[in-house]
C-alpha positions as CSV (number, residue, x, y, z in Angstrom):
1,M,-30.9,-223.7,-91.8
2,T,-31.4,-220.3,-90.0
3,K,-33.1,-217.7,-92.2
4,K,-31.4,-214.4,-92.6
5,I,-33.4,-211.2,-92.2
6,I,-33.3,-208.8,-95.1
7,G,-35.1,-205.5,-95.8
8,R,-37.4,-204.4,-98.5
9,V,-34.5,-203.1,-100.7
10,D,-30.7,-203.9,-100.9
11,K,-27.6,-203.5,-103.0
12,I,-26.2,-206.8,-104.2
13,D,-23.7,-208.3,-106.7
14,F,-24.2,-210.5,-109.7
15,P,-20.7,-211.9,-110.3
16,K,-21.5,-213.8,-113.5
17,L,-23.1,-210.7,-115.0
18,N,-20.3,-208.4,-114.0
19,L,-22.7,-206.2,-112.0
20,T,-21.9,-204.9,-108.6
21,H,-23.8,-202.9,-106.0
22,I,-27.1,-203.2,-107.9
23,D,-30.2,-201.8,-106.3
24,V,-32.8,-204.6,-105.9
25,K,-36.3,-204.6,-104.6
26,I,-37.3,-207.5,-102.4
27,D,-40.8,-208.4,-103.7
28,T,-42.7,-211.0,-101.8
29,G,-45.6,-210.4,-104.1
30,A,-43.6,-211.7,-107.1
31,Y,-43.0,-215.4,-107.5
32,T,-40.1,-215.1,-109.9
33,S,-37.1,-212.8,-109.8
34,A,-36.6,-210.4,-112.8
35,I,-33.6,-208.4,-114.1
36,H,-33.6,-205.5,-116.5
37,C,-32.1,-206.5,-119.8
38,S,-31.7,-203.6,-122.3
39,K,-30.9,-205.8,-125.4
40,I,-31.5,-209.4,-126.1
41,I,-30.3,-211.2,-129.3
42,E,-31.1,-214.9,-129.9
43,K,-28.5,-216.3,-132.3
44,D,-27.2,-219.8,-133.0
45,N,-28.9,-221.3,-130.0
46,T,-27.4,-218.7,-127.7
47,L,-28.8,-215.6,-126.0
48,I,-26.6,-212.4,-126.1
49,C,-27.7,-210.0,-123.4
50,T,-26.8,-206.4,-122.5
51,F,-27.5,-205.3,-119.0
52,E,-27.5,-201.5,-119.0
53,S,-29.7,-198.8,-117.7
54,K,-29.4,-195.0,-117.9
55,G,-31.0,-194.4,-114.5
56,H,-28.7,-196.9,-112.7
57,P,-25.0,-196.1,-113.2
58,N,-23.8,-199.4,-111.7
59,F,-26.0,-201.3,-114.0
60,K,-23.7,-201.7,-117.0
61,S,-21.9,-204.7,-118.3
62,E,-20.5,-205.9,-121.6
63,N,-22.5,-208.4,-123.6
64,I,-23.1,-211.7,-121.7
65,V,-23.7,-214.9,-123.7
66,F,-26.0,-217.6,-122.3
67,E,-25.9,-221.1,-123.9
68,N,-28.6,-222.4,-121.5
69,Y,-31.8,-220.5,-121.3
70,T,-35.5,-221.3,-121.2
71,F,-38.8,-219.5,-121.5
72,T,-41.4,-219.0,-118.8
73,D,-44.8,-217.3,-118.5
74,V,-44.9,-214.5,-115.9
75,K,-48.1,-212.8,-114.8
76,S,-47.5,-209.1,-113.9
77,S,-49.3,-207.3,-111.0
78,N,-51.8,-206.0,-113.5
79,G,-52.7,-209.5,-114.6
80,F,-51.0,-209.4,-118.0
81,K,-49.2,-212.7,-118.9
82,E,-45.9,-212.4,-120.7
83,N,-43.6,-215.1,-122.0
84,R,-40.0,-214.2,-121.0
85,Y,-36.5,-215.6,-121.3
86,K,-35.2,-217.2,-118.1
87,I,-31.5,-217.5,-117.3
88,K,-29.6,-219.1,-114.4
89,S,-27.0,-217.0,-112.6
90,E,-25.5,-216.2,-109.2
91,V,-26.2,-213.5,-106.7
92,I,-24.4,-212.6,-103.5
93,F,-26.2,-211.8,-100.2
94,F,-24.3,-211.4,-96.9
95,G,-21.1,-212.5,-98.6
96,K,-22.5,-215.8,-99.7
97,T,-23.1,-216.8,-103.3
98,Y,-26.5,-218.3,-104.2
99,K,-27.8,-219.7,-107.5
100,I,-30.8,-217.7,-108.9
101,N,-33.2,-218.0,-111.8
102,L,-33.9,-214.6,-113.4
103,T,-36.4,-213.7,-116.0
104,L,-35.3,-211.0,-118.5
105,S,-37.5,-208.0,-118.7
106,T,-37.5,-204.3,-119.7
107,R,-37.5,-202.4,-116.4
108,D,-35.9,-199.1,-117.6
109,D,-39.0,-197.1,-116.4
110,M,-38.9,-198.8,-113.0
111,K,-37.1,-197.5,-109.9
112,F,-35.2,-200.9,-109.4
113,P,-33.6,-202.8,-112.2
114,V,-34.0,-206.1,-110.3
115,L,-36.8,-207.7,-108.4
116,I,-36.1,-210.6,-106.1
117,G,-39.1,-212.9,-105.8
118,R,-40.4,-215.6,-103.5
119,Q,-38.9,-218.5,-105.5
120,F,-35.5,-217.3,-104.5
121,L,-36.3,-216.0,-101.0
122,S,-38.1,-219.2,-99.8
123,K,-36.3,-221.1,-97.1
124,K,-33.4,-218.6,-97.0
125,F,-34.7,-215.2,-95.9
126,L,-37.3,-213.4,-93.8
127,V,-38.3,-209.9,-95.0
128,D,-38.5,-207.0,-92.5
129,V,-40.1,-204.1,-94.5
130,N,-38.8,-201.6,-92.0
131,L,-35.1,-202.4,-93.0
132,E,-33.0,-201.4,-96.0
133,N,-29.6,-202.6,-97.4
134,V,-29.1,-205.1,-94.6
135,S,-26.9,-207.4,-96.7
136,F,-24.9,-204.5,-98.2
137,N,-24.3,-202.8,-94.9
138,N,-23.4,-206.1,-93.3
139,T,-20.7,-206.9,-95.9
140,H,-19.4,-203.4,-96.6
141,K,-18.7,-202.0,-93.1
């Protein structure tokens, strides 16, 4: 499989989360991918999540219910270990839909509501840090 070249940031869609043109940071330093979740309620073996951020107008969806979710330990860049919810979803790059694992995190104070990590990038993409929005520009000409 030929690897696609992507830049350090992009705008992508998460169809199952009803999120479109979401700013993402491609982070080769991160193993897992993370998405901002403003509200999480665990109820009756389901996870009810709200994906909303004041600083990102496209980052707004109604409550999404997950029946399948797990937990995983994530070590941040400052060495702090945190146990997070992990969900399975889909993401679109270059017009193609891929499965992705996402950890849920509070990223309201971050520039990007989503980080795409090595676990997802591996065997699919090469990162050119000089480029931006390659997938978005390729599919929205």
